[in-house]
N, C-alpha and C positions, 0 to 999 in steps of 0.2 A: 504494500500500500504506500503510495506517495503522499506523505504528509506535507502540508504547507505551514510554515512557521513565520512568525514575526518576532523580532527582538526589539524591545524597548528599553534602552538604558536610561535610568533615572539618575541624573547627576547635575549638580551645579558647577562642577569643575572640569568635567571631561568633554572633549569634542569627539566626533565620530572617529577621528584619526587616533585619538588617545584611548579609545574604548577597547582595551585588551580583553576584558571579560566577554563583552559582546562579540568580538571577533572570534574568540575561542569557541563560544557557543555556536556561531555560524559554521565553523570548521567541523565541529562535532555533528551538527545536523547534516552537513554535506557528506561526511564519512559514512553515514547510514543510508545515503542515497535519497535523502529527503530534500525538500526545497526551502530555502530561506527567502521568502517573498519580499520581506522588508526589514530594514534595520535602521532605527532612528535613535537619537539622543534627545531627551527632553529635560527641562529643569525640574528640580524637586518641588513641584507644586501640584496639589491635588487635581486641579482642573486640567492642567497640561497632560499629566499622566493619564487621567481618565479619558480625555479626548483621544490620546494616542491609542489606548486600548480599544475604544469604540471603533476608531478607524481601522485598526488591524483586524478586528473581528468582522465588521460590517462592510468595509470597502475592500480590504485586501483578502478577505475570505480565508483568514488563517485558521487552520485546525487547532493550532497550539500557539499561544502568545507567551513568550518568555520575557518577563520584566527582569531587569538586572540592576540591583542596587536599591537603596532606600528602605531596607527591611529591618534596620537596627533600631537603636534607642535614641539616636540623635533627634532633636526636635525637628530637623529638616527631613527625616526619614518618614515619608508619608505614602509610600507605595501601597501598603496594605489598605489604607483608608481609601485611596483612589480606586483600587481594584474592587473593593466592596461596593463602592458607590455606583458602579456600572454593571455589576454582575447579578445573576439570578440565583445561583445556588452554590453553596460551599462544597468542596471536595476535600475534606480534611485529611483523608488518608495519605494523600500525596505530600502535603506539607509535613505531616507527622513522620513519614518515611524519610524525607530529606533531613529533618532534624535528628532522627534516630541514627541515620548513617553518618551524618556529620559529627555527632557526639562521639563516634568511635575515633575521630581524628582530633577533635578539640572540644573541651568543655564549654567554650564560648558559643557553640552552636545553640545552646539553650537560650541565648539572648536574641535569637532570630524571631521576628514577628511575621515571617513569610506566610502567605496564604496561597491556596489553590482554589480557584472558583471557576464556574461555568457561566458563560454568556451565550445564550442560545446554543449553537453547535460548536462553540469554541471553548477551549480549555485555557485558562490564564494561570500561569505558575510564576510566583515571585521568587526569583533567584537572588542570591547575595551579589554584591558588586565586585568582590575580589575575584581575580581569574582563578586562583586555586580553589576557592570555595564554590564558585559556579561550576567548575569542572567536576568537583566531588558530588555536588547536588545532581548534576546531569547523570552521573554514574548510578545514583540511587533510583532514578525514575525513568530513564530513557526506554528501558525494555517494556514498559507498560503503556507507552503513549499511543501506539497503533491501536491497541485494544480499546483504549479510552475514546479515541476518535471514531472507531467503528460503532461503539455504543451510542455516542452523541449523534451519529448520523442515522440512528434507528436500527442498527444491526442487532441481531439476537445473540444470546450466549451460546457458545459452542459446547 
């Protein structure tokens, strides 16, 4: 199954050229033979992040939207709030799995406020902003993304 992805990096300090975590996620997507339909960097502002998620889902028709950054405890980290504001349903198991896997690497994983939610037929997953952490979180969930997309598209259970 060819999955369509969108990457939204949420950062006040990075440009698209400096977005090493987003670039690494795009490489990991392509390594699986999937498509990265869009990759943008937006400021850490709820409205901007929310607008980018809506565009990725509704205009770019992404099956999976990966946000990158803004999931920590800084007052500027508002990605979970933006995600919640434009999504329909929570998919807590994915965020739980990411934290559980990351906790095997660092105790700081418990500080993540990352969410996974569904907007219509798109899955939105909040990834951390560091390249290392984003790659580790990808390892935790990538194998389940095709099945998730099939279920959101109306597929049955095998």
